[in-house]
C-alpha positions as CSV (number, residue, x, y, z in Angstrom):
1,M,303.5,89.5,175.1
2,P,301.2,92.9,174.8
3,F,298.0,90.6,175.0
4,F,297.0,88.6,177.9
5,Y,293.8,86.0,177.2
6,I,292.0,85.6,179.3
7,P,289.6,82.9,179.8
8,G,285.5,83.9,179.5
9,R,284.3,82.0,182.6
10,A,287.1,83.9,184.5
11,L,286.1,87.0,182.9
12,R,283.0,86.8,184.1
13,R,283.8,86.0,187.5
14,S,285.7,89.0,187.6
15,A,282.9,91.1,186.1
16,S,280.9,90.1,189.3
17,V,283.5,90.4,191.6
18,L,283.8,94.0,190.7
19,A,280.1,94.6,190.5
20,L,280.3,92.9,194.1
21,T,282.7,95.1,194.9
22,A,280.8,98.4,193.6
23,A,277.6,97.6,195.2
24,F,279.7,97.3,198.6
25,L,280.9,100.4,198.2
26,F,278.2,101.8,197.1
27,A,276.6,100.5,200.3
28,L,279.1,101.8,202.5
29,L,279.1,105.3,200.7
30,C,275.0,105.1,201.8
31,S,275.7,104.3,205.3
32,A,278.7,107.0,205.5
33,V,276.0,109.6,204.6
34,A,273.2,108.0,206.3
35,A,275.6,107.9,209.6
36,Q,275.8,111.9,209.4
37,S,272.1,112.6,208.8
38,T,270.6,115.4,211.1
39,P,266.7,115.3,211.9
40,A,266.4,118.0,209.3
41,D,267.9,115.7,206.2
42,A,265.6,112.9,207.7
43,I,262.4,115.4,207.7
44,A,263.6,116.7,204.1
45,L,263.7,113.2,203.0
46,Q,260.1,112.1,204.2
47,Q,258.7,115.0,202.9
48,Q,259.5,114.4,199.7
49,G,257.8,110.7,200.0
50,K,261.2,108.9,200.2
51,F,260.7,106.8,203.1
52,G,262.9,104.2,202.8
53,E,266.1,106.8,202.9
54,A,264.3,108.4,205.6
55,E,263.7,105.3,207.8
56,Q,268.0,105.2,207.5
57,A,268.5,108.9,208.4
58,W,266.3,108.3,211.5
59,K,267.4,105.2,212.2
60,S,271.2,107.1,212.3
61,V,270.2,109.6,214.3
62,T,269.0,107.4,216.8
63,L,272.1,105.5,216.6
64,R,273.4,108.8,217.6
65,N,271.0,110.1,220.2
66,P,269.2,106.9,221.5
67,N,267.6,109.1,224.3
68,D,265.5,111.0,221.4
69,A,262.4,110.0,221.6
70,A,260.9,112.2,218.8
71,A,263.6,110.6,216.6
72,F,262.0,106.9,217.4
73,A,258.3,108.6,217.2
74,S,259.6,109.9,213.6
75,L,261.4,106.3,212.8
76,G,257.7,104.8,213.5
77,V,255.8,106.9,211.4
78,V,258.0,106.3,208.1
79,L,258.2,102.5,209.1
80,S,254.7,103.0,208.8
81,R,254.0,104.4,205.8
82,Q,256.2,101.4,204.4
83,Q,253.3,99.6,206.0
84,K,256.2,97.9,208.4
85,Y,253.8,98.3,211.1
86,S,255.6,95.3,213.6
87,E,258.7,97.5,213.2
88,A,256.8,101.1,213.5
89,A,254.9,99.2,217.2
90,T,258.7,98.7,218.4
91,A,259.9,102.8,217.3
92,Y,256.9,103.8,219.2
93,R,257.4,101.5,222.5
94,K,260.9,102.8,222.8
95,A,259.4,106.4,221.9
96,L,256.9,105.9,225.1
97,K,259.4,104.7,227.5
98,L,261.8,107.6,227.1
99,D,259.0,109.9,227.3
100,P,255.5,108.8,228.1
101,K,253.8,111.6,227.6
102,L,255.2,112.3,223.9
103,P,251.3,113.9,222.1
104,G,250.3,111.8,219.7
105,V,252.5,108.4,219.8
106,Q,250.0,106.3,221.7
107,L,247.3,106.8,219.1
108,N,250.0,106.1,216.5
109,L,251.3,102.8,218.1
110,G,247.1,102.3,218.1
111,L,247.2,102.2,214.6
112,A,250.2,100.5,214.1
113,E,248.6,97.3,215.9
114,F,245.2,97.4,214.8
115,K,246.7,97.5,211.3
116,Q,248.0,94.3,212.5
117,G,245.4,92.7,213.5
118,H,246.2,93.0,217.5
119,F,243.2,94.5,218.6
120,P,244.0,93.8,222.4
121,A,247.6,95.7,222.3
122,A,245.9,98.5,219.8
123,A,242.7,99.2,222.6
124,H,245.3,99.6,225.3
125,A,247.3,102.0,223.6
126,L,243.7,103.7,222.0
127,R,242.3,104.5,225.6
128,E,246.0,106.1,226.4
129,A,245.6,108.2,223.6
130,L,241.8,108.9,224.2
131,A,242.8,109.9,228.1
132,A,245.7,112.5,226.7
133,D,242.9,113.7,224.2
134,P,239.0,113.3,225.1
135,T,238.2,115.3,222.0
136,S,240.1,112.8,219.4
137,D,237.2,111.0,217.3
138,Q,240.3,109.1,215.5
139,A,240.8,107.4,218.6
140,Q,237.2,106.6,219.7
141,T,236.4,105.4,216.9
142,L,239.5,103.1,216.3
143,L,238.9,102.2,220.2
144,G,235.2,101.1,219.5
145,I,236.2,99.3,216.3
146,S,238.9,97.4,218.1
147,Y,236.4,95.8,221.0
148,Y,234.6,94.9,218.2
149,G,237.7,92.8,216.6
150,E,237.9,91.7,220.3
151,Q,234.2,90.9,220.3
152,K,234.2,92.7,223.4
153,F,230.4,93.9,222.2
154,P,229.5,95.8,225.0
155,E,232.8,98.2,225.0
156,A,232.5,98.6,221.3
157,I,228.7,100.2,221.8
158,Q,230.3,102.5,224.2
159,Y,232.8,104.3,222.0
160,L,231.2,103.3,218.5
161,Q,227.9,105.3,219.5
162,P,229.3,108.8,220.1
163,A,231.5,108.2,216.9
164,V,228.1,107.3,214.7
165,E,226.6,110.5,216.0
166,H,229.5,112.6,215.5
167,D,229.4,111.3,211.8
168,P,225.9,109.8,211.1
169,A,226.2,109.4,207.3
170,N,229.6,107.0,207.5
171,I,227.3,103.5,207.0
172,E,230.6,101.7,207.2
173,L,230.9,102.7,211.1
174,R,226.8,102.6,211.8
175,R,227.4,98.8,210.5
176,F,229.7,98.1,212.9
177,L,227.2,99.7,216.0
178,A,224.4,97.7,215.1
179,Q,226.2,94.7,214.8
180,S,228.0,95.5,218.3
181,C,224.4,95.8,219.3
182,L,223.1,92.9,217.7
183,S,226.1,90.7,219.4
184,A,225.2,91.8,222.7
185,K,221.4,91.4,222.5
186,N,220.8,94.8,222.6
187,Y,217.9,94.7,220.3
188,D,217.0,97.8,220.2
189,C,219.8,99.7,219.3
190,A,220.7,97.3,217.1
191,S,217.2,97.9,215.1
192,E,217.7,101.5,215.0
193,Q,220.7,101.4,213.5
194,F,219.7,98.9,211.0
195,R,217.0,100.8,210.3
196,R,218.9,103.7,209.7
197,I,221.3,102.1,207.4
198,L,218.4,100.8,205.0
199,A,217.0,104.1,204.8
200,Q,220.7,105.1,203.4
201,N,221.2,102.1,201.2
202,P,217.4,100.3,200.8
203,E,219.2,97.5,198.3
204,S,221.6,96.3,201.1
205,P,220.5,92.4,201.3
206,Q,223.0,92.5,204.6
207,A,221.2,95.4,206.1
208,H,217.8,94.0,205.7
209,M,218.8,90.6,207.0
210,L,220.4,91.6,210.2
211,F,217.8,94.1,210.6
212,G,215.5,91.1,210.9
213,E,217.5,89.2,213.1
214,A,217.2,92.0,215.3
215,L,213.8,92.1,214.9
216,D,213.5,88.6,215.5
217,G,215.7,89.2,218.7
218,L,212.6,91.8,219.9
219,G,209.9,88.9,219.5
220,R,208.4,90.9,216.6
221,T,208.9,87.4,214.3
222,Q,206.8,88.2,211.4
223,E,208.0,91.6,210.9
224,A,211.6,89.7,211.2
225,I,210.1,87.7,208.1
226,A,209.2,90.6,206.2
227,E,212.7,92.3,206.3
228,F,214.5,88.6,205.1
229,E,211.9,88.2,202.5
230,K,213.1,91.8,201.0
231,A,216.7,90.2,201.8
232,A,215.9,87.3,199.2
233,Q,214.2,89.7,196.8
234,T,217.1,91.3,196.1
235,S,219.5,89.1,196.1
236,A,218.6,85.4,195.5
237,N,221.7,84.2,195.5
238,E,222.9,85.8,199.1
239,P,224.3,82.9,201.2
240,N,222.3,81.8,204.3
241,V,219.1,84.1,203.3
242,H,217.1,81.0,202.0
243,F,217.9,79.3,205.3
244,A,216.9,82.2,207.0
245,L,214.0,82.8,206.0
246,G,213.1,79.4,206.4
247,Y,214.0,79.4,209.9
248,L,211.5,82.5,210.9
249,Y,209.4,80.6,208.8
250,W,209.7,77.3,210.5
251,K,209.8,79.1,214.5
252,A,206.5,80.4,213.3
253,Q,205.0,76.8,212.0
254,Q,204.8,78.2,208.6
255,Y,206.2,74.6,207.3
256,E,205.4,74.6,203.8
257,Q,207.0,78.0,203.5
258,A,210.2,76.8,205.6
259,K,210.4,73.8,203.2
260,Q,210.6,75.6,200.5
261,Q,213.3,78.1,201.4
262,F,215.4,75.2,202.7
263,Q,214.9,73.3,199.5
264,D,216.0,76.9,197.8
265,E,219.3,77.2,200.1
266,L,220.3,73.6,199.2
267,K,219.9,74.5,195.3
268,L,222.7,76.9,196.5
269,D,224.4,74.5,198.6
270,P,223.7,70.9,198.5
271,N,225.9,70.1,201.7
272,H,224.1,72.7,203.6
273,A,224.0,71.3,206.9
274,Q,221.6,73.7,208.6
275,S,219.0,73.6,205.8
276,L,219.2,69.6,205.7
277,A,218.7,69.6,209.3
278,Y,215.4,71.7,209.6
279,L,214.3,70.1,205.9
280,G,214.6,66.5,208.3
281,D,212.7,68.3,211.2
282,I,210.0,69.3,209.0
283,E,209.3,65.4,207.4
284,W,209.5,64.0,211.0
285,K,206.8,66.3,212.3
286,N,205.1,65.5,209.4
287,N,205.0,62.1,210.5
288,H,207.3,61.0,207.5
289,P,210.3,59.3,209.5
290,E,211.2,57.5,206.0
291,A,212.0,61.0,204.4
292,A,213.3,62.5,207.4
293,L,216.0,60.4,207.9
294,P,218.2,60.1,205.3
295,L,217.9,64.2,205.6
296,L,219.2,64.0,209.1
297,E,221.9,61.5,208.8
298,R,223.3,63.7,206.3
299,A,223.2,66.7,208.1
300,A,225.0,64.8,210.9
301,G,227.5,63.7,208.9
302,R,228.3,67.5,208.0
303,Q,228.0,68.9,211.3
304,S,227.6,66.9,214.6
305,N,226.9,69.8,216.9
306,L,223.4,70.4,215.7
307,R,221.0,69.5,218.5
308,I,218.1,69.6,216.4
309,V,219.4,67.1,214.3
310,Q,220.6,64.4,217.5
311,V,217.1,65.1,219.1
312,D,215.5,63.7,216.1
313,L,217.8,61.3,214.8
314,G,216.9,59.2,218.9
315,A,213.0,59.9,218.6
316,I,213.5,58.1,214.8
317,Y,215.7,55.3,215.9
318,M,213.7,54.5,219.0
319,Q,210.8,54.7,216.8
320,Q,212.5,52.2,214.8
321,K,213.3,50.3,218.0
322,D,217.0,50.7,217.3
323,Y,218.5,51.4,220.4
324,G,221.8,51.4,220.3
325,K,222.0,54.4,217.7
326,A,219.0,56.4,220.0
327,L,221.3,56.3,222.9
328,P,224.0,58.5,221.6
329,A,221.8,60.7,219.5
330,L,219.8,61.2,223.0
331,E,223.0,61.4,225.2
332,R,225.0,64.0,222.7
333,A,221.4,65.9,222.4
334,V,221.5,66.6,226.1
335,K,225.0,67.6,226.4
336,L,225.1,70.0,223.8
337,D,222.0,72.1,225.4
338,P,221.3,70.4,229.0
339,A,218.5,73.1,229.3
340,Q,216.1,72.0,226.8
341,P,213.8,69.3,228.3
342,D,212.5,67.4,225.0
343,A,215.9,65.4,224.6
344,H,215.9,64.9,228.8
345,Y,212.3,63.4,228.3
346,Q,213.4,61.3,225.2
347,L,216.2,59.5,226.8
348,G,213.2,59.2,230.1
349,R,211.6,56.9,227.3
350,L,214.5,55.7,226.3
351,Y,215.8,54.3,229.6
352,Q,212.2,53.0,230.4
353,T,212.1,51.1,227.2
354,Q,215.4,49.3,228.4
355,G,214.2,48.9,231.9
356,N,216.9,51.5,233.5
357,A,213.9,53.2,236.1
358,A,216.3,54.7,238.2
359,A,218.1,56.9,235.2
360,A,214.6,56.8,233.4
361,E,213.0,58.8,236.5
362,R,216.2,61.0,236.3
363,E,215.8,62.1,233.0
364,L,211.8,62.6,233.1
365,A,212.2,64.5,236.3
366,K,214.8,67.1,234.5
367,A,212.2,67.2,231.9
368,R,209.3,68.2,234.0
369,E,211.8,70.8,236.2
370,L,212.7,72.4,232.9
371,H,209.0,72.9,231.7
372,Q,208.0,74.1,235.0
373,K,210.8,76.7,234.7
374,A,209.8,77.4,231.3
375,D,206.2,78.1,232.6
376,E,207.4,79.9,235.6
377,D,209.5,82.5,232.8
378,V,206.3,82.8,231.0
379,A,204.4,84.0,234.1
380,A,206.6,86.6,235.2
381,K,206.7,88.2,231.9
382,V,202.9,88.2,231.9
383,K,203.1,89.3,235.6
384,T,205.4,92.2,234.9
385,A,203.8,93.7,231.5
386,P,201.9,96.8,231.9
387,P,198.2,96.6,232.7
388,P,196.3,96.9,229.2
389,V,194.9,100.7,228.9
390,T,191.1,101.1,229.4
391,T,189.1,103.7,227.1
392,D,189.1,106.2,229.9
393,E,192.7,105.9,230.8
394,A,193.2,106.4,226.6
395,H,190.8,109.6,226.7
């Protein structure tokens, strides 16, 4: 018979086999072409933006010449352009193993690690890059930000300060420097940087908040309050702005203003543990234990490591003669911060109530010791302060 019948399923299977065979042959052809690629071919593909093909070309070059450091470095570049940073880092390391002095490779390796969030590895490579070329602004900036990512804030400042001086209009870079200064408790540096950020962007609520935090660290609480008030006016729905402003009011013993801010924060987030805690503390300070207790217990349920909550709960439970609840609350408060005298004092009073004289004396003695140390610290600060300027000296 001149005509042969092939069932549909078999025909489709044959077509699939043919397609797979064609794809396989095409891949072999491409592989054969890549295997014959030269560095010039790879560079040409790279210049055309054909990074996938350039990758294959450079791989073929490195297979034929496994000691070609420059080829591995170029492979790292095209891999990075495709955001294959892990593979790129491997290629760069191979290049450096073959030629540790190959220019630019340490910088590229640092950038590849930085893009992956591998800040310690990035910092190591970028230090080497900066040692090789101390004039590299890119290496200096990336090294500073890598240290910031590692939370090594003093080291971050060392490299970010000159980077900011070189590019003073770069507000993001200045923000990294300002936050590093703040985290390192270098409040003079932080306040100066946030002041400059606000000069460039006066409407930034985050900058007002961070500037306020720096001012508070310098002991300039009223000025800090003014900055947080500006932040609250600029962006009333900014998370934590009302809590932070309330905390500063609380610190300044302006409890009614603080109470309003904590309530405003709770309107945005009804479960904001710190706002509940300080609102409860205000009620306790105002001698309203029945109003304070549910707020403090809600705060404890949300966040158990708030010391102020444990101290206040312990004191309220003691007042209610609920010693079984008071004891673990006060013990928890002492554990959270052993350097604060109030929890030691309350715990000593509780032990007295329970007839445990030895434990009571131990805690009360600790409270006296901590109070005395605090008084000595204040006295030392007063003693080292410069004398007031007289009228004659001023003239």
